[in-house]
C-alpha positions in Angstrom: 0.0 0.0 0.0 1.3 3.5 -0.9 2.6 5.5 2.1 -0.1 8.1 2.4 0.3 11.0 4.8 -2.3 11.5 7.6 -3.6 14.8 6.1 -4.2 13.0 2.8 -6.2 10.3 4.6 -8.3 13.0 6.2 -8.8 14.6 2.8 -9.9 11.2 1.3 -12.4 10.7 4.1 -13.9 14.2 3.6 -14.1 13.6 -0.1 -15.7 10.2 0.4 -18.4 11.7 2.6 -19.2 14.4 0.1 -19.2 11.9 -2.8 -21.6 9.6 -0.9 -23.9 12.6 -0.4 -23.9 13.6 -4.0 -23.9 10.0 -5.4 -27.0 9.0 -3.3 -29.0 11.7 -5.0 -27.7 12.0 -8.6 -24.8 9.6 -9.1 -21.3 10.8 -10.1 -19.5 9.9 -6.9 -16.5 8.6 -8.8 -16.1 12.0 -10.5 -15.2 13.3 -7.0 -13.2 10.4 -5.5 -11.1 9.1 -8.3 -9.2 12.3 -9.1 -8.4 12.9 -5.5 -7.2 9.3 -5.0 -4.9 9.7 -7.9 -3.6 13.0 -6.5 -3.0 11.3 -3.2 -0.5 9.0 -5.0 -2.6 5.8 -5.4 -1.7 4.0 -8.7 -4.5 4.0 -11.4 -5.4 0.4 -11.2 -5.5 0.4 -7.4 -7.5 3.6 -7.6 -10.2 1.9 -9.7 -10.3 -1.2 -7.5 -10.3 0.7 -4.2 -13.0 3.1 -5.5 -15.3 0.1 -6.0 -15.0 -0.7 -2.3 -16.0 2.7 -1.0 -18.6 3.1 -3.8 -20.1 -0.2 -2.6 -20.6 1.2 0.9 -22.2 4.4 -0.5 -24.6 2.4 -2.7 -25.5 0.0 0.1 -26.2 2.9 2.5 -28.5 4.7 0.0 -30.3 1.5 -0.9 -31.0 0.7 2.8 -32.3 4.2 3.4 -34.6 4.1 0.4 -35.8 0.6 1.1 -36.7 1.5 4.7 -39.1 4.2 3.4 -40.6 1.8 0.8 -39.1 3.4 -2.3 -37.6 0.1 -3.5 -38.7 -3.4 -2.7 -35.4 -5.4 -2.3 -37.0 -8.9 -2.6 -38.9 -8.0 -5.8 -35.8 -6.3 -7.4 -33.3 -9.0 -6.5 -33.3 -10.6 -10.0 -32.6 -7.2 -11.5 -29.8 -6.6 -9.0 -28.2 -10.0 -9.9 -28.2 -9.0 -13.6 -26.3 -5.8 -12.6 -23.8 -8.0 -10.6 -23.3 -10.1 -13.7 -22.9 -7.1 -16.0 -20.4 -5.4 -13.6 -18.3 -8.5 -13.2 -18.1 -9.2 -16.9 -17.3 -5.5 -17.6 -14.4 -5.5 -15.1 -13.1 -8.9 -16.4 -13.2 -7.7 -20.1 -12.0 -4.1 -19.4 -8.8 -4.7 -21.4 -10.7 -5.9 -24.5 -13.2 -3.1 -24.7 -12.0 -0.2 -26.8 -11.5 2.3 -24.1 -10.8 5.2 -26.5 -14.2 4.8 -28.1 -15.8 5.0 -24.6 -13.9 8.1 -23.7 -14.8 9.7 -26.9 -18.6 9.1 -26.8 -19.0 9.6 -23.1 -19.1 13.5 -23.0 -21.6 13.5 -25.8 -23.9 11.0 -24.1 -23.6 12.8 -20.7 -24.4 16.2 -22.3 -27.4 14.6 -24.0 -28.7 13.2 -20.7 -28.2 16.6 -19.1 -30.1 18.4 -21.8 -32.9 15.8 -21.6 -33.5 16.3 -17.9 -33.0 20.1 -18.1 -35.6 20.7 -20.8 -38.1 17.9 -20.4 -41.2 19.2 -18.6 -43.3 17.4 -16.0 -40.4 15.5 -14.5 -41.5 14.8 -11.0 -41.9 12.0 -8.4 -45.0 10.5 -10.1 -44.8 7.4 -12.2 -45.6 7.7 -15.9 -46.4 5.4 -18.8 -44.2 2.3 -18.9 -42.6 1.6 -22.3 -40.8 -1.6 -21.3 -41.8 -4.6 -19.1 -39.6 -5.1 -16.0 -38.5 -8.5 -17.3 -37.2 -7.0 -20.6 -35.7 -4.1 -18.8 -33.8 -6.3 -16.4 -32.7 -8.7 -19.1 -31.3 -6.1 -21.5 -30.5 -2.6 -20.2 -29.5 -3.6 -16.6 -26.7 -5.9 -17.6 -25.5 -3.6 -20.4 -25.3 -0.6 -18.1 -23.8 -2.8 -15.4 -21.2 -4.0 -17.9 -20.3 -0.4 -18.7 -19.9 0.3 -14.9 -17.3 -2.5 -14.7 -15.4 -1.4 -17.8 -15.4 2.4 -17.3 -17.8 3.7 -14.6 -18.4 7.5 -14.8 -22.0 8.2 -15.6 -23.5 4.8 -14.7 -26.0 6.3 -12.3 -27.1 8.8 -15.0 -27.7 6.1 -17.5 -29.7 4.1 -15.0 -31.8 7.2 -14.2 -32.5 7.9 -17.8 -33.5 4.3 -18.5 -35.8 4.2 -15.4 -37.5 7.5 -16.2 -37.9 7.1 -20.0 -38.5 3.4 -20.3 -39.7 2.0 -17.0 -41.9 5.1 -16.3 -40.5 5.8 -12.8 -40.8 9.1 -11.1 -37.5 10.8 -10.2 -37.3 9.6 -6.5 -38.3 6.0 -7.4 -35.8 6.0 -10.2 -33.1 7.3 -7.8 -33.8 4.6 -5.3 -33.7 1.8 -7.9 -30.6 3.2 -9.4 -28.8 2.9 -6.1 -29.8 -0.8 -5.8 -28.4 -1.6 -9.3 -25.3 0.5 -8.7 -24.8 -1.7 -5.6 -25.1 -4.8 -7.8 -22.7 -3.6 -10.5 -20.2 -2.3 -8.0 -20.2 -5.7 -6.2 -19.7 -7.6 -9.5 -16.7 -5.4 -10.4 -15.3 -5.6 -6.9 -15.1 -9.4 -7.1 -13.0 -9.2 -10.2 -10.7 -6.4 -8.9 -10.2 -8.3 -5.7 -9.2 -11.4 -7.5 -6.4 -9.4 -9.3 -5.2 -7.9 -6.0 -6.0 -4.4 -7.2 -7.6 -3.1 -4.0 -6.1 -1.2 -1.0 -8.5 -2.5 1.6 -7.6 -0.2 4.5 -8.1 2.9 2.4 -11.2 1.5 0.7 -12.8 0.6 4.0 -12.0 3.9 5.7 -13.4 5.9 2.7 -16.3 3.4 2.6 -17.3 4.2 6.2 -17.3 8.0 5.3 -19.2 7.4 2.1 -21.8 5.4 4.0 -22.5 8.3 6.3 -22.6 10.8 3.4 -25.1 8.6 1.5 -27.4 8.4 4.5 -27.5 12.2 4.6 -28.0 12.5 0.8 -30.7 9.9 0.5 -32.7 11.6 3.3 -32.4 14.9 1.5 -33.6 13.3 -1.7 -36.6 11.7 0.0 -37.4 15.0 1.8 -37.1 17.3 -1.3 -37.7 14.8 -4.2 -37.5 15.8 -7.8 -36.8 19.5 -7.0 -33.4 18.4 -5.7 -32.7 15.4 -7.8 -33.3 16.9 -11.2 -31.0 20.0 -11.0 -28.3 18.0 -9.3 -28.4 15.3 -11.9 -28.0 17.9 -14.7 -25.1 19.4 -12.8 -23.4 16.1 -12.3 -23.8 15.1 -16.0 -22.3 18.4 -17.2 -19.5 18.2 -14.7 -18.6 14.6 -15.8 -18.6 15.7 -19.5 -16.4 18.7 -18.7 -14.0 16.6 -16.7 -13.6 14.1 -19.5 -13.2 16.8 -22.2 -10.7 18.7 -20.0 -8.2 16.0 -20.6 -6.0 16.9 -23.6 -5.6 13.2 -24.4 -9.3 12.6 -24.7 -9.8 10.9 -28.1 -12.7 13.2 -29.0 -10.4 16.2 -28.7 -7.6 14.5 -30.5 -9.9 13.5 -33.4 -11.3 17.0 -33.6 -7.9 18.6 -33.3 -8.8 20.9 -30.3 
């Protein structure tokens, strides 16, 4: 394990708490934690693996909070969560095969599209709407695909789940958020198994950050349940735009290279 100074550990704990708060409402926790972990001197592979540990705690915390209030039925959604586990594990296992440059290039475009959709679409609230896809089809197709993406790459997974739940499953914003956290928990667990098998996890740091993210997610989920779509919608837009900007800020981003900017 890298020798990390005490003040950096405190910084990682504070960042994990804030990431848990934001992620439990709108996703995007990895946008906050991964760069700070790299700055702290943790190698890239160990950063990805360790991030799954603390992300697992945050997703579990938010899932428990939402389930306690009846916003997600864990027993009913277990098959869908297992599909997310499968997708996440396959994505992590096949990460070296998937063309990473293509993902990095299309991600900013997809995230900005999601941000625009939630920003301009009227009548987005906490009420369920017309369902365009049966739960069986949704769980068999979109869930493992998005879970696979989470294992391969990660940023924006929560936004993709939110978009799918709102547009295809007909969920209201709060219900979509609650179910997104459950599926995030599944895909994170699947990817974690693979990263652990490769020894790419710094367990002490991951568990320490995980405890802080658990507390942050408890606070964030309670805010989401209290305020609902009025909080979730704008924060989701901000997170998507921030993710896109972060990806495009990298001069080595394939999209910038291809466009010559």
